[in-house]
N, C-alpha and C positions, 0 to 999 in steps of 0.2 A: 372472754378475751384470749387470744392465742399468744403464747410466749414466743420468744425469738426463734427457737428451734422449729416450732410449727410453721411460722411464717417463712423461714428459710426453705423448709421442705416444699411448701406450696409454690414458692418462686422458682423451684427447679434445682436448688442447691442441696447438698447433703445437710443433714440436721445440725452437724457441728461446723458448718461453713463460716459462722460468725467467729469462731475461735481459731480457725486456721488462716493460712495465707490466702488472699483473694485469688479466685480461679481465673486463669487467663485462657481464653479461647484460641490464642495465637500459637501456643507452643505445641509441638508435635514430637512425641516420644516413641521409642520402640514399641511400647505397649499399644499405642494407637495403631501402629502398623499391623501388629498382631490381631487387633480387633477388625481391621479392614480385611485382612487375609481370611480370618475365620468367617466373617460375614459373606465374603465372596464365595467361599467353598460351600457354605450353607445355602446360599441362593442358588449355586450351581446344582447342588443335590435336589433341592426342591423343584427346580426347573426340569431336571432329568426325570423325576417322578412324575411331574405333570405331563410331560410329553409322552412318557411311556404309558400313562393311564389313558390318554385320549388318542394315542397313535397318530400324532400330528408331526409331519416332517416339514422343516422350514428353518433355515439358519437365521434369518432376520427375526422371525417370531421368537425363536429361542433366546437370541441376544436381548431382545426387548423385555421379555418376561424375566430373564436372569437379572437385568439391570434394575427393574422396578423391585424385584424381590430382594436384591442386594441392598437397595436404599432402605427398604422397610426393616430388614434384619439389622443392618448396621445402626439405624436410628434407635432400635430397641436396645441394642447392646450399649451404645453410647449413653442412652438415657439412664439405663440401670447403673452404669459405672460412674458417669460424670454429672448427670442431671439434665433437666430439660433444655436449659440454655446452651450448654456445650454441645448437646446432641443436635440441636437445630443448626448451630454453626458448623459442625462437622459435616453434616449432610449437605448443606448448601455449598460448602467448600468442595465436596466431591462433585456436585453437579456443575459448578463453575469450571472445575478442572476438566471435567468430561467435555464440556462445551469448547473449551480452549483447545483440547486435544483434537476434537472433531474438525475444528477450523484449521489446525496446523497440519494434520495428516495429508489432506489434498495437496497443499503446497509442497510438502516433502515428496510426494509421489510424482507431482509434475516435474520437479527439479531432477528427480532421479530418472524419469523417463526421458527427458530431453538430454541429460548428460549421457545416459546409456546409448542413445541413438545418435548423438551429435559428435562423439569423439572419433568417428571413423575417418573423416577428412580434416580433422583439426591438426594442422601443421603450419609451418611458416608460409608455405605456398598459398594457403587459404587467405592470408593477410597481405600478399604481395602480388597475386595474379588475378586475372579477370577471366570472364567467360567468352571473350570476343572471338577467340580462335580455338575454342574447346568444344568438341562435339559431345552429344549426349552420353556416348558410351566411352569417351576418353577419360583416362584418369588425369588427375591434376586440376588446375583451374581453381579459382577462389572468388572471394567476394570483396576484393580490394575496391573496385568501382562502387559497390554498394556502400561500404564503409565510408569512403570519401563523400558520397552523396548524403549519407545520414549526418555526418559531422557538419557538412556545409549547410544543409537545410535547417537542421535543428539549431545550429549555432547562429545563423542569420536571424531566425525567429527569436532566439533568446536575446540577442543584442537589442532588438527593438522592443520585445514584450516585457522584459524584466524592468527597465526603467519606467515604462508606462504603467505597469502594474503597481510598482512601489509608489509612484507618485499618486496614483488612484487611491491606494490604501492610505496614504498620508492625508489626502483630501477627505476621505471618509471618516477617519478616526481623529485627525487633529484639527483640520480646518472646520469640517462639519458645516459647509455652506448651504445655500438654499437648494442646490441641486443634488445634495448628498442622498436624499431619499430616492430620487430617480435614477442616480448613478448606481446605487446599491441594487435597485430593482433590475436594472440592465445586467449587472454582473451576476446576480443570482439566476437570471433567465439564461444567460450565456453558459453558466456552469452546467446546466442540464441539456445543453444543445448537443444533439447527436453529431458525431464527427463527420458523418457523410454529408450532412447539411452544409457544414463549412466548406467541404470540398465541392459541393454543388454550387455554392455561391461564388467561389473563386473561379470555377470552371465556366459558369455562365457569364460572368462579368469580364474576367481577365482573358481567358482562353478563347472564348467564342465572341462576345460583344466587342472587345478591343482587338481581337485578332493577334494576341501576343504569342499564342501557342503554348505548348507544354514546356515546363522548365522547372528547375529546382526552386527558383524564386517564387513561382506560383504555389508550389508545395509549402514553402516557408510562410506564405501568406495565410494558407489554410491552417497551418500549425499556430500561427499568431492568434487566430480567433479562438483557438482552444487554450493557448498559452496564458493569455491575460487573465481570464477569470479565476483560473487555478491559483496563479501566483498572487493575485489581488486578495483573494479570501485568506490565503495562508499568511500573507504579509500583514493584513489587518489584525489577525489574531495575535501575531507577534508584537504589534504595536500596542495592543491592549494590555499585555502583561507588564509593560513598563510601568513602574509605580507612579501614580499621580503626584506624589511628594516631590519627585525630581522635577517635574514640570513646574510645580508651584514654587519651588525654591529658585528656579531659573528666572521665572517671571517676577518674583519678589525682588531679585537683584537687578531688575531693570532691563533684562534681555528681552528683545521683541520675540514674537511667536516663531518667526522663521528661523531665528538663531537658536531658539530653544529646540526646535525640531532637528536642526542640523547638528547642533553641538551636544545635545542631551539625549533626545529620544532615539535618533538613528544609531549613534554608537552603542547604546545599551541594547538595541534590538538587532545589532549587526549580524550575530550568528544565527538568529532566527530568520532574518531575511534571506541570508545565504541558503538556509535549509529550505525556505519556500521556493526560492529559484531553482534549487536542485530537484525538488519534488516536481515542479512544473516541467523540467526538462525531462525527467524520467517518464512522465505521462505522455509527453509529445513524442518521444523517441520511438514509441511502439505503435503509433497510429499508422493504420494501412488504408482504410476506406478513402480519406481525402487525397492520399498520394496517388491512388489509382486514377483519379480524375484530373490531377494536376501535374504530376511528374511523368506518369505513364510507364516509366521503366526503360532500362537499356542494358545491354550486355557488354558495352564498351565503357571505357573510362571517360568521364567528361568532367573536367576541372571547372568549366564555366557554369556557375549556378544560375546565370541570367539568361542562358541561351541553350536551346535544344533539350531533347529528352535527358533525363538523369535517373539514376537508380538509387534505391536505399534498401536497407536490410529488410524491412517488412515486405516490400515488393519482391525482393530477392527470394524470400521464403515462399511467398504466395505463388510466384511463377513456377518455381521448381517443384513445390509439394504437389501441384496438380499434374505433374508429368507422369506418364506411365512407366518411365524408366527408373530403375532402382538406383542408378548412380546419381541422377538428378535429385531424387527424393532424399538420399543420403546427404547430399550437399545442402539441401534445404534444412535438415535437422542440424547440421553444423552451424548454419547461419542462425537458427533459432537459439542454439546454445550461446553463441556470441552475443545475441541481443539480450538474452536473459542475464548473462553475466554483466553486461552494461547497465541494465536496469537495477540489478541487485547492488552493484557497486554504487550507483548513484543514491539508492535508498540507504545504503549503509553510511555513506558520507553524511547525508541529511540527519541520520539518527545520531551520529557521533557529534555533530555540531549542535543538534537540539539538546543532547544531554549536557554539553558544556554550557549552554544557555541556561538550563535549569539550575546547574550548580552555581553559576554566577548570581542568579536571582535570589537563591537561598542565602 
């Protein structure tokens, strides 16, 4: 029979772990940072020796070999100092941190690239002028007509899509009628629908078949097809996190289901539903393919969303970035910067509202 010290050692803890304070894998001390740094330097030295021995040149191969060597060395060091359990936890923490960094670096690079190229024409005139009387080589001009078109088209789609999406989510999560399975299948199918297909549908039906022509309203209908499934799925998730005890308490007091949903469920999911609506708006505001087939684009300002061609920021960027003129390309990058700022602003608002919802739930 093994004594307590032997069993502790087999389990990966030091022999005297039973007499000490329990080991926590969540704490990170300066000694741990020194272990990581020493392991990284050791792995770099081993990688250099390996590459020198085989005379192999290649940055990517060197980085991969260094990283694998670093994980092996760091695990050996952590195991010798802290034990098997803590060593495994530390290595997995490093792997997950590496994955998060690799996912975050491209986003930072994209934002930096857009900001560095888009600030050349970023001034007040960009938000107050159009391209109607501005030549390709002329200085000045802006995207006021595109910003107006974007706000009108996305706003019109949101006014129709958000109530429809929330009502659909209520039907799926609260009512759960006979058609719930079919409705959910349609929503899931629409979630994977390519945006160009939505634009083709509106183009063939509204623009060609009915002969209504290109307009901002046609673009809003294409965005509506993309808007509804996104907001519906996010809203349904928000309704699911409302505790069932609140529903049961309301029904036990004699309230009908419609009043329970209206007075209990929706107020508790309000911030989450707002976040869902904002996320849907952020997705729709950057769509380009359906707008090419429905809005067509214009260099002049058109306030009437129901008549004639209209422009928006994605079309503004697409039209100018394909120009061989450097001035037009610079304007396109400025439009891309404005669009990125709008999307990041919407996602930030949704994040803040979602955080408030989680605190209220706790």
